[in-house]
C-alpha positions as a LaTeX table, in Angstrom:
\begin{tabular}{lrrr}
\hline
Residue & $x$ (\AA) & $y$ (\AA) & $z$ (\AA) \\
\hline
Unk1 & $-77.79$ & 142.45 & $-43.12$ \\
Unk2 & $-76.06$ & 145.44 & $-41.59$ \\
Unk3 & $-76.44$ & 148.62 & $-43.64$ \\
Unk4 & $-72.69$ & 149.07 & $-43.35$ \\
Unk5 & $-71.96$ & 145.86 & $-45.29$ \\
Unk6 & $-72.76$ & 145.09 & $-48.91$ \\
Unk7 & $-72.96$ & 141.60 & $-50.41$ \\
Unk8 & $-72.14$ & 140.80 & $-54.04$ \\
Unk9 & $-72.79$ & 137.26 & $-55.25$ \\
Unk10 & $-71.73$ & 135.35 & $-58.32$ \\
Unk11 & $-70.00$ & 132.30 & $-59.68$ \\
Unk12 & $-66.72$ & 131.50 & $-61.37$ \\
Unk13 & $-65.92$ & 128.25 & $-63.20$ \\
Unk14 & $-63.91$ & 125.53 & $-61.52$ \\
Unk15 & $-61.13$ & 123.72 & $-63.37$ \\
Unk16 & $-63.88$ & 121.28 & $-64.45$ \\
Unk17 & $-66.17$ & 124.09 & $-65.62$ \\
Unk18 & $-68.57$ & 123.70 & $-62.69$ \\
Unk19 & $-69.74$ & 126.79 & $-60.78$ \\
Unk20 & $-67.94$ & 127.92 & $-57.65$ \\
Unk21 & $-70.56$ & 130.12 & $-56.01$ \\
Unk22 & $-69.36$ & 133.02 & $-53.89$ \\
Unk23 & $-70.56$ & 135.88 & $-51.71$ \\
Unk24 & $-68.30$ & 138.90 & $-51.35$ \\
Unk25 & $-69.02$ & 140.96 & $-48.23$ \\
Unk26 & $-67.48$ & 144.43 & $-48.07$ \\
Unk27 & $-67.93$ & 147.57 & $-46.00$ \\
Unk28 & $-70.20$ & 149.97 & $-47.84$ \\
Unk29 & $-67.54$ & 152.65 & $-47.71$ \\
Unk30 & $-63.79$ & 152.29 & $-47.30$ \\
Unk31 & $-61.10$ & 154.85 & $-48.07$ \\
Unk32 & $-58.26$ & 152.33 & $-48.20$ \\
Unk33 & $-57.37$ & 149.03 & $-49.84$ \\
Unk34 & $-59.01$ & 146.22 & $-47.89$ \\
Unk35 & $-57.29$ & 143.00 & $-46.84$ \\
Unk36 & $-59.18$ & 139.93 & $-48.03$ \\
Unk37 & $-60.51$ & 137.08 & $-45.90$ \\
Unk38 & $-61.42$ & 133.84 & $-47.69$ \\
Unk39 & $-63.91$ & 131.62 & $-45.84$ \\
Unk40 & $-64.00$ & 127.86 & $-46.51$ \\
Unk41 & $-66.84$ & 125.63 & $-45.30$ \\
Unk42 & $-66.39$ & 122.03 & $-44.23$ \\
Unk43 & $-67.68$ & 118.57 & $-45.15$ \\
Unk44 & $-71.48$ & 118.53 & $-45.57$ \\
Unk45 & $-71.28$ & 122.31 & $-45.35$ \\
Unk46 & $-71.91$ & 125.35 & $-47.52$ \\
Unk47 & $-71.25$ & 129.08 & $-47.36$ \\
Unk48 & $-74.79$ & 129.88 & $-46.16$ \\
Unk49 & $-74.80$ & 127.34 & $-43.34$ \\
Unk50 & $-76.04$ & 128.50 & $-39.94$ \\
Unk51 & $-74.09$ & 131.44 & $-38.56$ \\
Unk52 & $-71.43$ & 131.54 & $-41.29$ \\
Unk53 & $-73.03$ & 134.51 & $-43.09$ \\
Unk54 & $-73.31$ & 136.37 & $-39.76$ \\
Unk55 & $-69.61$ & 135.82 & $-39.16$ \\
Unk56 & $-68.77$ & 137.10 & $-42.64$ \\
Unk57 & $-70.85$ & 140.22 & $-42.10$ \\
Unk58 & $-69.25$ & 140.90 & $-38.72$ \\
Unk59 & $-65.73$ & 140.51 & $-40.08$ \\
Unk60 & $-66.52$ & 142.71 & $-43.09$ \\
Unk61 & $-67.92$ & 145.42 & $-40.84$ \\
Unk62 & $-64.51$ & 145.62 & $-39.18$ \\
Unk63 & $-62.77$ & 146.61 & $-42.41$ \\
Unk64 & $-62.23$ & 143.41 & $-44.40$ \\
Unk65 & $-63.41$ & 142.11 & $-47.75$ \\
Unk66 & $-64.77$ & 138.65 & $-46.90$ \\
Unk67 & $-65.18$ & 136.11 & $-49.67$ \\
Unk68 & $-67.22$ & 133.00 & $-48.78$ \\
Unk69 & $-67.35$ & 130.21 & $-51.35$ \\
Unk70 & $-69.06$ & 126.93 & $-52.03$ \\
Unk71 & $-66.68$ & 124.27 & $-53.23$ \\
Unk72 & $-67.74$ & 123.19 & $-56.71$ \\
Unk73 & $-68.40$ & 119.60 & $-55.63$ \\
Unk74 & $-69.96$ & 120.30 & $-52.23$ \\
Unk75 & $-73.35$ & 118.97 & $-53.33$ \\
Unk76 & $-75.39$ & 122.17 & $-53.50$ \\
Unk77 & $-76.88$ & 123.16 & $-56.84$ \\
Unk78 & $-79.73$ & 125.49 & $-57.76$ \\
Unk79 & $-80.80$ & 125.67 & $-54.11$ \\
Unk80 & $-77.81$ & 127.00 & $-52.13$ \\
Unk81 & $-79.30$ & 125.76 & $-48.86$ \\
Unk82 & $-79.85$ & 122.12 & $-49.80$ \\
Unk83 & $-77.83$ & 119.18 & $-51.10$ \\
Unk84 & $-79.54$ & 118.66 & $-54.45$ \\
Unk85 & $-76.43$ & 117.49 & $-56.35$ \\
Unk86 & $-75.43$ & 114.38 & $-54.47$ \\
Unk87 & $-73.75$ & 113.13 & $-57.65$ \\
Unk88 & $-71.19$ & 115.92 & $-57.22$ \\
Unk89 & $-70.89$ & 115.44 & $-53.46$ \\
Unk90 & $-70.00$ & 111.78 & $-54.06$ \\
Unk91 & $-66.76$ & 112.74 & $-55.79$ \\
Unk92 & $-65.63$ & 115.82 & $-53.83$ \\
Unk93 & $-61.92$ & 115.18 & $-53.54$ \\
Unk94 & $-59.39$ & 117.13 & $-51.54$ \\
Unk95 & $-57.54$ & 117.78 & $-54.79$ \\
Unk96 & $-60.56$ & 119.46 & $-56.37$ \\
Unk97 & $-61.20$ & 121.55 & $-53.25$ \\
Unk98 & $-57.60$ & 122.75 & $-53.49$ \\
Unk99 & $-58.04$ & 123.51 & $-57.19$ \\
Unk100 & $-61.14$ & 125.54 & $-56.31$ \\
Unk101 & $-59.19$ & 127.68 & $-53.85$ \\
Unk102 & $-56.55$ & 128.31 & $-56.52$ \\
Unk103 & $-59.27$ & 129.28 & $-59.01$ \\
Unk104 & $-60.82$ & 131.71 & $-56.55$ \\
Unk105 & $-57.51$ & 133.35 & $-55.72$ \\
Unk106 & $-56.72$ & 133.74 & $-59.42$ \\
Unk107 & $-60.17$ & 135.30 & $-59.97$ \\
Unk108 & $-59.37$ & 137.77 & $-57.21$ \\
Unk109 & $-55.97$ & 138.50 & $-58.71$ \\
Unk110 & $-57.25$ & 139.11 & $-62.25$ \\
Unk111 & $-60.32$ & 141.07 & $-61.20$ \\
Unk112 & $-62.99$ & 138.53 & $-62.17$ \\
Unk113 & $-64.14$ & 138.72 & $-58.55$ \\
Unk114 & $-64.25$ & 142.37 & $-57.57$ \\
Unk115 & $-66.24$ & 144.95 & $-55.63$ \\
Unk116 & $-67.85$ & 147.98 & $-57.22$ \\
Unk117 & $-67.40$ & 149.92 & $-53.97$ \\
Unk118 & $-63.93$ & 149.20 & $-52.64$ \\
Unk119 & $-60.48$ & 148.11 & $-53.74$ \\
Unk120 & $-58.98$ & 144.93 & $-52.31$ \\
Unk121 & $-55.44$ & 143.89 & $-51.52$ \\
Unk122 & $-55.62$ & 140.59 & $-53.38$ \\
Unk123 & $-52.00$ & 139.78 & $-52.53$ \\
Unk124 & $-52.87$ & 139.79 & $-48.81$ \\
Unk125 & $-55.43$ & 137.04 & $-48.23$ \\
Unk126 & $-56.23$ & 135.49 & $-44.88$ \\
Unk127 & $-58.02$ & 132.15 & $-45.02$ \\
Unk128 & $-60.49$ & 130.85 & $-42.43$ \\
Unk129 & $-61.56$ & 127.23 & $-42.70$ \\
Unk130 & $-64.03$ & 125.19 & $-40.67$ \\
Unk131 & $-63.50$ & 121.44 & $-40.17$ \\
Unk132 & $-62.44$ & 119.91 & $-43.51$ \\
Unk133 & $-62.28$ & 123.49 & $-44.78$ \\
Unk134 & $-59.60$ & 124.12 & $-42.18$ \\
Unk135 & $-57.71$ & 121.09 & $-43.48$ \\
Unk136 & $-57.88$ & 122.58 & $-47.00$ \\
Unk137 & $-56.91$ & 126.03 & $-45.69$ \\
Unk138 & $-53.65$ & 124.67 & $-44.30$ \\
Unk139 & $-52.77$ & 122.85 & $-47.51$ \\
Unk140 & $-53.70$ & 125.83 & $-49.69$ \\
Unk141 & $-51.56$ & 128.18 & $-47.60$ \\
Unk142 & $-48.57$ & 125.91 & $-48.12$ \\
Unk143 & $-48.91$ & 126.20 & $-51.91$ \\
Unk144 & $-50.47$ & 129.58 & $-52.74$ \\
Unk145 & $-48.43$ & 132.66 & $-51.92$ \\
Unk146 & $-51.44$ & 135.01 & $-51.91$ \\
Unk147 & $-52.37$ & 133.49 & $-48.54$ \\
Unk148 & $-50.57$ & 135.32 & $-45.76$ \\
Unk149 & $-52.49$ & 134.17 & $-42.66$ \\
Unk150 & $-54.39$ & 131.02 & $-41.60$ \\
Unk151 & $-57.17$ & 130.60 & $-39.04$ \\
Unk152 & $-58.78$ & 127.20 & $-38.55$ \\
Unk153 & $-62.02$ & 126.43 & $-36.73$ \\
Unk154 & $-62.31$ & 122.81 & $-35.53$ \\
Unk155 & $-59.97$ & 121.63 & $-38.29$ \\
Unk156 & $-59.16$ & 118.07 & $-39.25$ \\
Unk157 & $-55.42$ & 117.40 & $-39.21$ \\
Unk158 & $-55.43$ & 114.25 & $-41.35$ \\
Unk159 & $-58.54$ & 112.96 & $-43.10$ \\
Unk160 & $-56.96$ & 109.55 & $-43.67$ \\
Unk161 & $-56.77$ & 109.09 & $-39.91$ \\
Unk162 & $-60.24$ & 110.61 & $-39.43$ \\
Unk163 & $-62.09$ & 108.18 & $-41.68$ \\
Unk164 & $-63.34$ & 105.09 & $-39.89$ \\
Unk165 & $-62.20$ & 101.56 & $-40.57$ \\
Unk166 & $-65.74$ & 100.75 & $-41.71$ \\
Unk167 & $-65.69$ & 103.54 & $-44.29$ \\
Unk168 & $-62.32$ & 102.44 & $-45.63$ \\
Unk169 & $-63.54$ & 98.83 & $-45.85$ \\
Unk170 & $-66.61$ & 100.04 & $-47.78$ \\
Unk171 & $-64.43$ & 101.86 & $-50.29$ \\
Unk172 & $-62.17$ & 98.87 & $-50.78$ \\
Unk173 & $-64.95$ & 96.25 & $-50.98$ \\
Unk174 & $-67.77$ & 97.98 & $-52.88$ \\
Unk175 & $-66.34$ & 101.25 & $-54.18$ \\
Unk176 & $-68.34$ & 103.66 & $-52.03$ \\
Unk177 & $-69.46$ & 104.41 & $-48.51$ \\
Unk178 & $-72.60$ & 106.14 & $-47.28$ \\
Unk179 & $-73.01$ & 108.87 & $-44.69$ \\
Unk180 & $-76.26$ & 109.92 & $-43.06$ \\
Unk181 & $-76.99$ & 113.63 & $-42.93$ \\
Unk182 & $-78.83$ & 113.82 & $-39.62$ \\
Unk183 & $-80.19$ & 117.30 & $-40.42$ \\
Unk184 & $-81.79$ & 116.45 & $-43.76$ \\
Unk185 & $-82.20$ & 112.69 & $-43.40$ \\
Unk186 & $-80.35$ & 112.17 & $-46.68$ \\
Unk187 & $-78.06$ & 109.22 & $-47.23$ \\
Unk188 & $-75.02$ & 110.76 & $-48.91$ \\
Unk189 & $-72.78$ & 108.52 & $-50.98$ \\
Unk190 & $-69.02$ & 109.11 & $-51.06$ \\
Unk191 & $-67.24$ & 107.32 & $-53.89$ \\
Unk192 & $-63.88$ & 105.58 & $-53.73$ \\
Unk193 & $-62.28$ & 108.33 & $-55.83$ \\
Unk194 & $-62.30$ & 110.49 & $-52.68$ \\
Unk195 & $-60.35$ & 107.89 & $-50.73$ \\
Unk196 & $-57.98$ & 107.09 & $-53.59$ \\
Unk197 & $-57.20$ & 110.76 & $-54.13$ \\
Unk198 & $-56.21$ & 111.16 & $-50.49$ \\
Unk199 & $-54.10$ & 107.99 & $-50.41$ \\
Unk200 & $-52.32$ & 108.63 & $-53.70$ \\
Unk201 & $-51.55$ & 112.25 & $-52.80$ \\
Unk202 & $-51.06$ & 111.86 & $-49.05$ \\
Unk203 & $-47.80$ & 113.79 & $-48.86$ \\
Unk204 & $-49.30$ & 116.77 & $-50.66$ \\
Unk205 & $-52.87$ & 116.76 & $-49.39$ \\
Unk206 & $-52.71$ & 115.93 & $-45.66$ \\
Unk207 & $-52.77$ & 119.05 & $-43.49$ \\
Unk208 & $-50.53$ & 117.43 & $-40.88$ \\
Unk209 & $-47.81$ & 117.19 & $-43.53$ \\
Unk210 & $-48.27$ & 120.61 & $-45.10$ \\
Unk211 & $-48.59$ & 122.58 & $-41.84$ \\
Unk212 & $-44.88$ & 121.86 & $-41.43$ \\
Unk213 & $-44.28$ & 124.24 & $-44.37$ \\
Unk214 & $-46.12$ & 127.19 & $-42.83$ \\
Unk215 & $-44.00$ & 130.06 & $-41.56$ \\
Unk216 & $-46.82$ & 132.56 & $-41.66$ \\
Unk217 & $-49.22$ & 133.56 & $-38.85$ \\
Unk218 & $-51.46$ & 130.62 & $-37.91$ \\
Unk219 & $-54.25$ & 130.44 & $-35.33$ \\
Unk220 & $-55.86$ & 127.08 & $-34.56$ \\
Unk221 & $-59.22$ & 127.21 & $-32.71$ \\
Unk222 & $-61.18$ & 124.21 & $-31.43$ \\
Unk223 & $-63.93$ & 123.31 & $-28.96$ \\
Unk224 & $-63.09$ & 120.97 & $-26.10$ \\
Unk225 & $-66.42$ & 119.09 & $-26.46$ \\
Unk226 & $-66.18$ & 118.48 & $-30.20$ \\
Unk227 & $-67.49$ & 114.94 & $-30.78$ \\
Unk228 & $-67.14$ & 115.15 & $-34.58$ \\
Unk229 & $-63.45$ & 116.14 & $-34.77$ \\
Unk230 & $-61.47$ & 115.78 & $-31.56$ \\
Unk231 & $-59.58$ & 118.85 & $-30.35$ \\
Unk232 & $-56.48$ & 116.67 & $-30.55$ \\
Unk233 & $-56.48$ & 117.44 & $-34.29$ \\
Unk234 & $-55.82$ & 121.11 & $-33.52$ \\
Unk235 & $-53.14$ & 120.16 & $-31.01$ \\
Unk236 & $-51.39$ & 118.14 & $-33.73$ \\
Unk237 & $-51.55$ & 121.02 & $-36.22$ \\
Unk238 & $-50.24$ & 123.47 & $-33.64$ \\
Unk239 & $-47.36$ & 121.23 & $-32.59$ \\
Unk240 & $-46.29$ & 120.60 & $-36.19$ \\
Unk241 & $-46.49$ & 124.23 & $-37.30$ \\
Unk242 & $-43.01$ & 125.85 & $-37.29$ \\
Unk243 & $-44.27$ & 129.45 & $-37.42$ \\
Unk244 & $-42.98$ & 131.79 & $-34.75$ \\
Unk245 & $-46.37$ & 133.52 & $-34.91$ \\
Unk246 & $-48.90$ & 130.89 & $-33.98$ \\
Unk247 & $-51.61$ & 130.34 & $-31.40$ \\
Unk248 & $-53.78$ & 127.47 & $-30.22$ \\
Unk249 & $-57.10$ & 128.37 & $-28.63$ \\
Unk250 & $-59.48$ & 125.91 & $-27.01$ \\
Unk251 & $-63.08$ & 127.02 & $-26.44$ \\
Unk252 & $-64.18$ & 125.35 & $-23.23$ \\
Unk253 & $-67.34$ & 123.27 & $-23.63$ \\
Unk254 & $-67.80$ & 124.07 & $-27.33$ \\
Unk255 & $-68.96$ & 121.47 & $-29.85$ \\
Unk256 & $-67.96$ & 121.11 & $-33.51$ \\
Unk257 & $-70.00$ & 124.12 & $-34.66$ \\
Unk258 & $-69.48$ & 126.18 & $-31.49$ \\
Unk259 & $-73.17$ & 126.12 & $-30.66$ \\
Unk260 & $-74.39$ & 126.99 & $-34.14$ \\
Unk261 & $-77.11$ & 125.08 & $-35.98$ \\
Unk262 & $-78.72$ & 125.24 & $-39.39$ \\
Unk263 & $-80.98$ & 127.00 & $-39.82$ \\
Unk264 & $-80.03$ & 129.42 & $-37.07$ \\
Unk265 & $-83.03$ & 131.53 & $-36.08$ \\
Unk266 & $-81.91$ & 133.24 & $-32.86$ \\
Unk267 & $-81.34$ & 137.00 & $-32.89$ \\
Unk268 & $-78.08$ & 136.58 & $-30.97$ \\
Unk269 & $-75.11$ & 134.48 & $-31.96$ \\
Unk270 & $-74.25$ & 131.51 & $-29.71$ \\
Unk271 & $-71.90$ & 132.46 & $-26.90$ \\
Unk272 & $-69.23$ & 129.95 & $-27.93$ \\
Unk273 & $-69.40$ & 131.05 & $-31.55$ \\
Unk274 & $-69.02$ & 134.67 & $-30.44$ \\
Unk275 & $-65.86$ & 133.67 & $-28.59$ \\
Unk276 & $-64.49$ & 132.15 & $-31.79$ \\
Unk277 & $-65.37$ & 135.26 & $-33.75$ \\
Unk278 & $-63.73$ & 137.52 & $-31.15$ \\
Unk279 & $-60.51$ & 135.49 & $-31.26$ \\
Unk280 & $-60.63$ & 135.48 & $-35.07$ \\
Unk281 & $-60.99$ & 139.26 & $-35.29$ \\
Unk282 & $-58.26$ & 139.83 & $-32.73$ \\
Unk283 & $-55.92$ & 137.63 & $-34.74$ \\
Unk284 & $-56.82$ & 139.32 & $-38.04$ \\
Unk285 & $-56.42$ & 142.79 & $-36.57$ \\
Unk286 & $-53.05$ & 141.99 & $-35.02$ \\
Unk287 & $-51.58$ & 141.37 & $-38.48$ \\
Unk288 & $-53.57$ & 143.97 & $-40.43$ \\
Unk289 & $-53.42$ & 146.92 & $-38.04$ \\
\hline
\end{tabular}
């Protein structure tokens, strides 16, 4: 890690009493109150995945307090790099993810999450979300007034439309579906509660609905060669966002993770990921200058 950035780690309880693990990255020295950036991972993701920590360090080095979290039901447990709590993963609903974001923002507001080195402007929080985390970022921004800026990376616009017919049939016929994690080889069960939560709360929980409420700065970034979540999802979010301060950026030839893998062992960040990071910093700086 850069000597100019310090990392503080901890947990806060979710609304269910489960740990929400976090890493808070801050410049080692700052003479002013820092704007906060909240980073949200996606489905089958975690805060320490691939190049995510590198991105957090880079953003923090530019004068931000970056808070990366693990959703309480994301499936990681004692080992933050592995899915060793598949029982939790099986019931990770959009509603609970949203509750987790609210818990984290409240912990920032009341000082439970704090830095010993710098002060933070906890009423000025930008949120960055990757994939399903981008979906949650949009919904959270529509409900939580601490969030003043949204940046999505390869976001899903509507998970109900993203799930396959086979998955939905599984949920309806046997109460669960299974997803293969190609990286770990694990078969990861997703229970019907996840589907039911989305259907029963569609108006509230679908990003394509809630983006229509956003009149704050929004930047939607996507790769044109994303075979996991089509770039059309970002186009839909952009078109439905009424903000006068919005942008839609397509990274030519980039896949769902912009060239990143886990683990990522290269000394240099992938070129496509660097492009995303450059656009992200430009957008942050333009509203925090």
